[in-house]
VOLO-535520 format. One record per residue: chain; residue number from 1; x, y, z of N, C-alpha, C in turn; residue in one letter. Coordinates in pm, 1 decimal, m for minus. Layout:
BEGIN
c,k,n_c1,n_c2,n_c3,ca_c1,ca_c2,ca_c3,c_c1,c_c2,c_c3,r
A,NUM,X,Y,Z,X,Y,Z,X,Y,Z,A
...
This chain:
BEGIN
c,k,n_c1,n_c2,n_c3,ca_c1,ca_c2,ca_c3,c_c1,c_c2,c_c3,r
A,1,844.1,m1866.9,m3361.1,729.2,m1783.4,m3395.8,662.7,m1734.0,m3267.4,M
A,2,628.7,m1830.0,m3172.5,565.6,m1795.0,m3046.6,646.2,m1697.4,m2963.3,A
A,3,771.5,m1715.7,m2965.7,865.7,m1629.9,m2895.9,857.6,m1489.2,m2945.9,A
A,4,855.0,m1474.9,m3082.3,848.6,m1341.9,m3148.1,714.9,m1275.5,m3105.0,A
A,5,604.3,m1351.6,m3104.3,472.9,m1296.6,m3068.0,472.6,m1247.0,m2918.7,L
A,6,533.2,m1331.3,m2829.0,537.9,m1288.4,m2693.1,627.0,m1160.7,m2677.9,L
A,7,734.1,m1152.4,m2744.7,812.0,m1029.3,m2739.4,745.7,m913.4,m2796.7,L
A,8,672.1,m927.4,m2906.8,595.8,m817.7,m2962.4,484.0,m777.2,m2870.5,L
A,9,416.3,m877.0,m2804.9,306.1,m839.1,m2712.5,365.4,m766.7,m2589.0,A
A,10,481.6,m801.6,m2549.3,541.2,m729.8,m2438.2,582.7,m588.2,m2475.0,G
A,11,609.2,m559.5,m2602.3,647.3,m429.4,m2640.5,520.9,m348.5,m2669.1,L
A,12,409.5,m409.2,m2709.7,293.4,m330.1,m2734.1,198.9,m301.9,m2619.0,L
A,13,214.5,m388.0,m2514.5,133.5,m363.4,m2390.6,173.7,m241.7,m2331.5,L
A,14,88.7,m156.3,m2281.9,127.0,m38.2,m2213.8,198.6,m70.6,m2085.2,P
A,15,299.4,11.4,m2065.9,379.6,m6.6,m1937.5,298.3,33.9,m1825.7,A
A,16,298.6,m43.5,m1715.0,221.0,m10.4,m1599.5,276.3,109.4,m1531.7,G
A,17,193.5,162.2,m1434.1,239.3,274.4,m1359.5,319.5,235.3,m1244.1,R
A,18,365.7,116.8,m1236.1,447.5,71.7,m1126.7,592.4,86.3,m1141.5,L
A,19,658.2,133.1,m1049.1,805.1,149.8,m1051.6,866.8,18.4,m1011.3,S
A,20,963.2,m34.7,m1089.8,1026.4,m159.6,m1053.0,1092.4,m148.9,m915.5,P
A,21,1127.8,m20.1,m884.3,1203.7,m2.3,m757.2,1114.7,m30.0,m634.8,Q
A,22,983.1,m13.9,m654.3,897.8,m29.2,m537.1,802.3,m149.6,m548.9,F
A,23,828.5,m247.0,m647.6,754.8,m360.9,m653.8,620.6,m344.9,m719.7,G
A,24,537.3,m449.1,m711.5,410.8,m443.0,m786.3,291.1,m392.1,m700.3,S
A,25,302.6,m403.4,m566.4,192.1,m357.4,m485.7,212.9,m214.6,m441.1,A
A,26,111.2,m130.0,m479.2,115.6,10.8,m436.8,23.7,29.3,m318.6,R
A,27,62.9,119.7,m234.3,m3.8,133.9,m105.2,m131.5,224.2,m120.4,K
A,28,m236.4,191.9,m34.4,m358.8,271.8,m36.1,m343.4,389.1,59.3,V
A,29,m428.2,486.7,52.2,m427.5,603.8,137.4,m425.8,573.4,277.4,N
A,30,m341.8,641.8,359.6,m333.3,615.8,507.5,m216.4,528.9,544.0,G
A,31,m160.4,452.9,447.4,m54.1,361.6,484.2,81.0,440.9,477.9,V
A,32,172.1,413.5,566.6,303.4,487.8,575.8,381.1,467.4,446.1,K
A,33,453.9,570.7,403.7,537.6,562.7,281.5,661.5,651.4,301.3,C
A,34,750.5,634.8,206.7,873.3,712.0,210.8,901.5,777.2,72.3,S
A,35,811.3,746.7,m21.3,828.0,805.6,m159.1,690.5,800.8,m230.3,H
A,36,665.0,906.4,m305.4,536.0,918.2,m378.7,507.4,798.7,m469.8,H
A,37,611.5,738.1,m523.7,588.7,632.4,m621.7,535.3,499.0,m549.8,A
A,38,541.6,501.9,m420.4,489.7,383.0,m348.0,343.0,387.9,m333.6,E
A,39,277.4,497.9,m357.1,137.6,517.6,m339.1,52.2,507.4,m461.7,C
A,40,m67.9,454.2,m446.4,m159.4,444.8,m562.2,m192.2,588.9,m615.4,R
A,41,m204.9,682.2,m517.9,m239.7,816.3,m553.7,m124.7,896.7,m605.0,S
A,42,m6.0,839.5,m594.5,113.8,911.4,m633.8,140.9,1036.4,m542.2,D
A,43,97.4,1032.3,m417.3,120.0,1140.5,m320.5,149.4,1083.6,m186.6,C
A,44,275.9,1098.4,m142.0,319.8,1064.1,m9.9,334.3,1191.8,65.2,C
A,45,242.6,1214.2,161.3,230.0,1341.7,231.6,289.8,1335.5,369.5,L
A,46,364.5,1443.9,403.6,425.8,1447.9,540.2,317.0,1473.8,639.9,V
A,47,321.2,1402.2,756.4,238.3,1428.5,864.4,313.4,1493.6,978.4,D
A,48,298.0,1622.7,991.5,376.3,1698.6,1086.5,350.2,1656.9,1241.2,L
A,49,225.1,1605.7,1257.1,179.4,1571.9,1393.4,258.5,1438.8,1436.0,D
A,50,260.4,1337.8,1351.3,323.5,1214.4,1379.9,471.4,1205.8,1349.6,S
A,51,515.3,1303.0,1268.8,656.1,1303.0,1223.3,695.7,1201.9,1117.1,G
A,52,587.2,1138.0,1054.9,606.8,1041.2,951.1,547.9,1087.2,824.6,G
A,53,526.5,1002.1,735.9,457.4,1029.0,604.4,365.5,914.2,568.1,S
A,54,254.9,945.1,499.8,162.4,836.8,461.2,104.0,876.5,322.5,S
A,55,51.8,778.7,257.2,m14.8,799.8,126.3,m141.6,880.9,151.3,C
A,56,m172.5,978.2,56.5,m283.2,1068.8,68.9,m343.4,1084.1,m66.7,A
A,57,m480.2,1116.5,m72.9,m540.1,1139.7,m208.0,m488.5,1267.9,m265.6,P
A,58,m493.0,1277.2,m401.3,m465.5,1396.4,m465.5,m568.4,1505.5,m431.7,K
A,59,m530.8,1630.5,m448.4,m623.8,1736.6,m410.0,m740.5,1750.3,m502.3,A
A,60,m855.6,1778.9,m432.7,m982.9,1799.3,m512.2,m1002.3,1940.8,m544.5,K
A,61,m1105.6,1974.4,m611.1,m1132.2,2116.7,m644.5,m1145.2,2205.1,m523.8,I
A,62,m1081.0,2316.4,m532.6,m1066.9,2423.1,m429.5,m980.8,2374.5,m306.3,R
A,63,m912.7,2265.0,m316.6,m816.8,2228.0,m208.0,m684.8,2294.4,m238.5,W
A,64,m606.1,2326.5,m135.5,m474.6,2373.8,m150.3,m390.3,2268.1,m220.1,A
A,65,m294.9,2313.7,m305.0,m225.1,2214.0,m387.5,m78.3,2267.6,m413.5,C
A,66,0.2,2173.9,m468.3,129.7,2214.9,m529.3,118.2,2179.9,m680.9,L
A,67,179.1,2255.3,m767.9,169.5,2229.1,m917.7,220.4,2098.8,m948.7,P
A,68,321.8,2036.9,m888.2,375.7,1908.5,m927.4,442.3,1839.0,m804.8,Q
A,69,465.4,1718.2,m811.7,529.8,1641.0,m710.2,682.9,1650.9,m729.6,T
A,70,752.5,1688.2,m627.4,902.5,1706.0,m634.5,949.3,1632.5,m518.4,K
A,71,1058.8,1558.1,m545.0,1122.8,1482.4,m428.4,1043.7,1365.0,m392.4,G
A,72,1071.8,1309.0,m270.6,1011.1,1185.7,m227.4,876.9,1209.2,m163.1,A
A,73,868.6,1308.1,m77.8,740.1,1335.2,m10.2,697.6,1476.4,m25.0,I
A,74,572.4,1499.8,1.3,512.0,1635.8,m29.3,455.2,1700.5,103.6,N
A,75,443.0,1823.7,103.0,372.9,1891.3,216.6,228.5,1924.6,165.9,I
A,76,199.3,1924.1,41.2,71.0,1931.8,m24.0,75.0,1839.9,m143.7,L
A,77,m44.4,1788.3,m173.4,m49.7,1695.8,m293.0,m82.9,1779.1,m416.7,C
A,78,m43.7,1723.5,m532.1,m80.8,1784.7,m656.0,m239.0,1751.0,m682.4,P
A,79,m293.0,1827.7,m786.4,m439.4,1810.2,m804.4,m466.9,1679.8,m882.0,C
A,80,m595.2,1640.2,m873.6,m643.3,1521.3,m937.7,m639.0,1553.8,m1092.8,R
A,81,m650.8,1443.9,m1172.0,m654.2,1461.7,m1310.8,m765.7,1556.9,m1355.1,W
A,82,m743.8,1645.8,m1449.1,m841.4,1732.7,m1502.5,m850.2,1863.3,m1423.0,G
A,83,m775.3,1875.3,m1318.0,m774.6,2005.3,m1243.5,m633.5,2072.5,m1258.0,L
A,84,m627.8,2201.7,m1247.1,m503.6,2271.5,m1247.0,m479.4,2338.1,m1114.5,S
A,85,m353.3,2345.2,m1077.4,m316.3,2410.6,m953.0,m281.8,2559.4,m985.4,C
A,86,m372.3,2649.3,m949.8,m360.2,2791.7,m992.3,m380.7,2879.4,m863.7,L
A,87,m331.7,2995.3,m869.0,m347.3,3096.2,m773.6,m427.7,3208.9,m839.3,S
A,88,m557.8,3232.9,m812.4,m631.7,3331.3,m875.7,m627.3,3467.2,m810.6,K
A,89,m559.3,3465.6,m690.3,m538.5,3591.2,m618.1,m405.3,3589.8,m556.8,D
A,90,m331.7,3698.3,m561.3,m193.9,3695.3,m507.8,m190.4,3664.4,m357.6,R
A,91,m290.0,3696.8,m285.9,m294.2,3679.1,m136.2,m338.4,3539.1,m98.9,L
A,92,m396.2,3460.2,m194.6,m440.3,3329.0,m157.7,m341.8,3224.4,m208.6,C
A,93,m326.3,3107.2,m138.7,m242.7,3003.7,m183.6,m309.2,2933.6,m311.7,P
A,94,m226.9,2858.4,m372.6,m272.1,2787.6,m494.5,m384.1,2686.3,m452.7,R
A,95,m483.5,2671.9,m547.1,m592.4,2578.5,m525.7,m620.8,2506.4,m651.0,Q
A,96,m681.0,2390.6,m647.6,m716.7,2318.9,m767.9,m840.7,2375.4,m824.2,C
A,97,m833.8,2401.8,m964.7,m950.1,2454.5,m1040.0,m975.6,2375.9,m1164.5,H
A,98,m1089.4,2386.6,m1220.3,m1121.5,2322.1,m1351.0,m1042.1,2400.0,m1446.3,L
A,99,m984.3,2335.4,m1545.6,m906.5,2402.7,m1652.7,m998.8,2491.6,m1735.8,I
C-alpha cells in the first residue's frame, strides 16, 4: 500500500524544470554555460567579447529579443513571461511588449 502511494505521489507531483541531462543545480546569471537548459533563466547568451557564453536574464519590456530559444546558445534572449517578442515597425528589431 505504501509503495502504491509513493508511486502515485511521484506521478502526481509536477515535473521540475530541471533537465536530467544537466543535473539538479541550475546556474545563476553570469556563470559560464554551454546550453540554455543549464541556466535558471533558460537563456545561455553568447559573449562576443570573451568568446564564451554565460547565463543571462530573459529580456525585459522594450529590450531586443528573439521569439524563442533555438539551439544551445542564443545571441539574444527570449522575453520574460507575460511579454511577447514583436516588431511594431519593419525598420526596428523585435522588442518585448506587453501582450
